[in-house]
C-alpha positions as a LaTeX table, in Angstrom:
\begin{tabular}{lrrr}
\hline
Residue & $x$ (\AA) & $y$ (\AA) & $z$ (\AA) \\
\hline
Met1 & 107.28 & 86.43 & 98.73 \\
Thr2 & 108.51 & 88.79 & 96.05 \\
Lys3 & 106.89 & 92.20 & 96.05 \\
Ser4 & 105.58 & 93.73 & 92.85 \\
Leu5 & 105.83 & 97.40 & 91.98 \\
Thr6 & 102.13 & 97.68 & 92.83 \\
Asp7 & 102.85 & 96.27 & 96.31 \\
Tyr8 & 105.65 & 98.78 & 96.87 \\
Arg9 & 103.46 & 101.65 & 95.66 \\
Lys10 & 100.61 & 100.71 & 97.99 \\
Glu11 & 102.95 & 100.49 & 100.99 \\
Asn12 & 104.98 & 103.66 & 100.51 \\
Tyr13 & 103.88 & 107.08 & 99.24 \\
Leu14 & 107.48 & 107.96 & 98.33 \\
Ile15 & 107.59 & 105.08 & 95.85 \\
Ser16 & 104.12 & 105.91 & 94.57 \\
Ser17 & 105.06 & 109.57 & 94.16 \\
Tyr18 & 108.22 & 108.64 & 92.27 \\
Cys19 & 106.21 & 106.51 & 89.84 \\
Val20 & 103.64 & 109.29 & 89.33 \\
Ala21 & 106.46 & 111.78 & 88.70 \\
Leu22 & 108.00 & 109.46 & 86.10 \\
Thr23 & 104.67 & 108.83 & 84.39 \\
Asn24 & 103.86 & 112.56 & 84.23 \\
Gly25 & 107.39 & 113.64 & 83.29 \\
Trp26 & 107.71 & 115.86 & 86.37 \\
Cys27 & 110.97 & 117.56 & 87.19 \\
Met28 & 112.92 & 115.97 & 90.05 \\
Asp29 & 115.74 & 118.51 & 90.27 \\
Thr30 & 115.99 & 119.92 & 93.79 \\
Ser31 & 117.45 & 123.16 & 92.52 \\
Cys32 & 115.50 & 123.66 & 89.30 \\
Ser33 & 115.31 & 127.39 & 88.70 \\
Thr34 & 112.35 & 127.02 & 86.35 \\
Cys35 & 109.82 & 124.97 & 88.28 \\
Gly36 & 111.50 & 124.01 & 91.58 \\
Ala37 & 110.05 & 120.50 & 91.15 \\
Met38 & 106.81 & 121.92 & 92.56 \\
Asp39 & 104.48 & 119.26 & 91.15 \\
Leu40 & 106.46 & 116.57 & 92.93 \\
Arg41 & 106.93 & 118.63 & 96.09 \\
Asn42 & 103.19 & 119.30 & 96.23 \\
Arg43 & 102.38 & 115.59 & 95.92 \\
Leu44 & 104.90 & 114.68 & 98.64 \\
Phe45 & 103.53 & 117.43 & 100.89 \\
Arg46 & 99.92 & 116.29 & 100.46 \\
His47 & 100.80 & 112.65 & 101.12 \\
Ala48 & 102.95 & 113.51 & 104.12 \\
Leu49 & 100.15 & 115.43 & 105.81 \\
Gly50 & 97.30 & 113.20 & 104.70 \\
Asn51 & 94.11 & 114.75 & 106.07 \\
Glu52 & 95.78 & 116.75 & 108.83 \\
Met53 & 95.19 & 120.08 & 107.08 \\
Ser54 & 91.96 & 121.33 & 105.54 \\
Asp55 & 91.91 & 122.57 & 101.97 \\
Asp56 & 91.39 & 126.10 & 103.32 \\
Ala57 & 94.47 & 125.79 & 105.55 \\
Ile58 & 96.51 & 124.57 & 102.59 \\
Lys59 & 95.27 & 127.49 & 100.45 \\
Glu60 & 96.29 & 129.90 & 103.22 \\
Leu61 & 99.69 & 128.23 & 103.48 \\
Arg62 & 100.15 & 128.66 & 99.72 \\
Arg63 & 99.20 & 132.31 & 99.99 \\
Thr64 & 101.54 & 133.07 & 102.88 \\
Thr65 & 104.52 & 130.77 & 102.32 \\
Arg66 & 107.26 & 131.66 & 99.87 \\
Phe67 & 108.09 & 128.79 & 97.47 \\
Tyr68 & 105.30 & 126.56 & 98.80 \\
Pro69 & 105.57 & 123.58 & 99.25 \\
Arg70 & 109.36 & 123.55 & 99.53 \\
Thr71 & 109.77 & 121.85 & 102.90 \\
Ala72 & 112.45 & 124.22 & 104.19 \\
Asp73 & 110.10 & 127.18 & 103.78 \\
Leu74 & 107.11 & 125.69 & 105.60 \\
Pro75 & 106.19 & 126.82 & 109.12 \\
Lys76 & 108.14 & 124.77 & 111.66 \\
Glu77 & 105.17 & 122.73 & 112.94 \\
Val78 & 104.11 & 121.75 & 109.40 \\
Lys79 & 107.70 & 121.14 & 108.33 \\
Asn80 & 108.27 & 118.77 & 111.25 \\
Lys81 & 105.14 & 116.76 & 110.37 \\
Val82 & 106.25 & 116.45 & 106.75 \\
Leu83 & 109.78 & 115.39 & 107.70 \\
Leu84 & 108.55 & 112.82 & 110.23 \\
Ser85 & 106.19 & 111.35 & 107.65 \\
His86 & 109.03 & 111.09 & 105.10 \\
Ile87 & 111.23 & 109.37 & 107.71 \\
Leu88 & 108.49 & 106.83 & 108.39 \\
Glu89 & 108.34 & 106.09 & 104.66 \\
Phe90 & 112.15 & 105.88 & 104.44 \\
Asn91 & 112.10 & 103.33 & 107.24 \\
Lys92 & 109.83 & 101.03 & 105.22 \\
Ile93 & 112.60 & 100.60 & 102.63 \\
Glu94 & 114.30 & 97.29 & 103.32 \\
Leu95 & 117.62 & 95.80 & 102.28 \\
Asn96 & 117.97 & 95.68 & 98.47 \\
Asp97 & 114.59 & 97.42 & 97.95 \\
Ile98 & 116.12 & 100.37 & 96.09 \\
Glu99 & 117.56 & 98.09 & 93.40 \\
Lys100 & 114.41 & 95.95 & 93.29 \\
Ile101 & 112.19 & 99.02 & 92.87 \\
Ser102 & 114.47 & 100.41 & 90.14 \\
Gly103 & 114.34 & 97.04 & 88.36 \\
His104 & 110.54 & 96.92 & 88.54 \\
Ile105 & 110.31 & 100.44 & 87.15 \\
Arg106 & 112.68 & 99.67 & 84.26 \\
Ser107 & 110.76 & 96.53 & 83.32 \\
Glu108 & 107.15 & 97.56 & 84.04 \\
Met109 & 106.88 & 101.25 & 83.28 \\
Asn110 & 107.25 & 102.78 & 79.85 \\
Val111 & 109.20 & 105.85 & 80.93 \\
Asn112 & 112.44 & 107.45 & 79.86 \\
Tyr113 & 114.40 & 108.78 & 82.82 \\
His114 & 118.17 & 108.93 & 83.12 \\
Gly115 & 118.24 & 108.09 & 86.84 \\
Asp116 & 116.78 & 105.49 & 89.14 \\
Phe117 & 114.98 & 105.24 & 92.48 \\
Lys118 & 118.22 & 106.04 & 94.32 \\
Asp119 & 118.23 & 109.45 & 92.62 \\
Phe120 & 114.73 & 110.06 & 93.93 \\
Ile121 & 115.87 & 109.12 & 97.46 \\
Arg122 & 118.62 & 111.72 & 97.01 \\
Phe123 & 115.97 & 114.28 & 96.01 \\
Val124 & 114.01 & 113.65 & 99.23 \\
Val125 & 117.20 & 113.63 & 101.32 \\
Met126 & 118.25 & 117.00 & 99.88 \\
Asp127 & 114.80 & 118.44 & 100.59 \\
Phe128 & 115.19 & 117.20 & 104.16 \\
Trp129 & 118.77 & 118.54 & 104.37 \\
Glu130 & 117.72 & 122.01 & 103.26 \\
Ser131 & 115.09 & 121.98 & 106.02 \\
Leu132 & 117.61 & 121.59 & 108.81 \\
Glu133 & 118.48 & 124.62 & 110.86 \\
Glu134 & 121.22 & 126.91 & 109.57 \\
Ile135 & 122.97 & 126.80 & 112.94 \\
Phe136 & 124.02 & 123.17 & 112.51 \\
Ser137 & 127.52 & 122.36 & 111.27 \\
Gln138 & 127.94 & 119.82 & 108.44 \\
Ala139 & 128.55 & 117.01 & 110.94 \\
Glu140 & 125.62 & 118.08 & 113.16 \\
Lys141 & 123.29 & 118.28 & 110.15 \\
Leu142 & 124.36 & 114.80 & 109.06 \\
Ala143 & 123.73 & 113.38 & 112.54 \\
Glu144 & 120.36 & 115.15 & 112.75 \\
Leu145 & 119.37 & 113.86 & 109.32 \\
Lys146 & 120.27 & 110.26 & 110.17 \\
Lys147 & 119.11 & 110.06 & 113.79 \\
Asp148 & 115.61 & 108.63 & 113.19 \\
Ile149 & 116.24 & 106.78 & 109.93 \\
Thr150 & 116.55 & 103.03 & 110.45 \\
Ser151 & 116.55 & 101.87 & 106.82 \\
Gln152 & 120.05 & 100.63 & 106.01 \\
Glu153 & 119.33 & 101.27 & 102.33 \\
Val154 & 118.53 & 104.95 & 102.90 \\
Leu155 & 121.42 & 105.39 & 105.36 \\
Lys156 & 123.78 & 103.99 & 102.68 \\
Val157 & 122.48 & 106.56 & 100.17 \\
Ile158 & 123.05 & 109.34 & 102.73 \\
Asp159 & 126.57 & 108.09 & 103.48 \\
Asp160 & 127.35 & 107.95 & 99.75 \\
Met161 & 126.07 & 111.51 & 99.36 \\
Asn162 & 128.23 & 112.66 & 102.27 \\
Glu163 & 131.33 & 110.94 & 100.85 \\
His164 & 130.68 & 112.68 & 97.52 \\
Tyr165 & 130.38 & 116.00 & 99.35 \\
Leu166 & 133.62 & 115.42 & 101.27 \\
Arg167 & 135.54 & 114.43 & 98.11 \\
Arg168 & 134.69 & 117.69 & 96.37 \\
Gly169 & 137.32 & 119.47 & 98.37 \\
\hline
\end{tabular}
């Protein structure tokens, strides 16, 4: 059975969040110096934690955490919950899903965006990458990043990103 975009969105908050970001014209630049992609980061944070934090706890986190909700800057316990949730969503992405999702978005959504779903995966990967401990070497960070991800599609994106990094010199 062929999945529709609606099916993908219901099954995976990463896909749903990407579609909401496209519809609302949200920034998806991991290093944006103007907004830091905070609308998108906030949505991903809220979906990752679900109902595990009260509104009061989230307000306190906003008050006390620099650059909330940038994952790297969250307290370790919260950061780990967010990252684990993202990994679980990554692992729902099956072979050829990235291209299928991008195709659905191009044909079903009336949005103008220069990238595709793979670029969004890169955004989430970079958020994850920046959350890894500073003490890790490049190779250790890569192994840590990939250790719990089982989606071949996402692992391919990570490998492509690493090859790009290595080619830069």
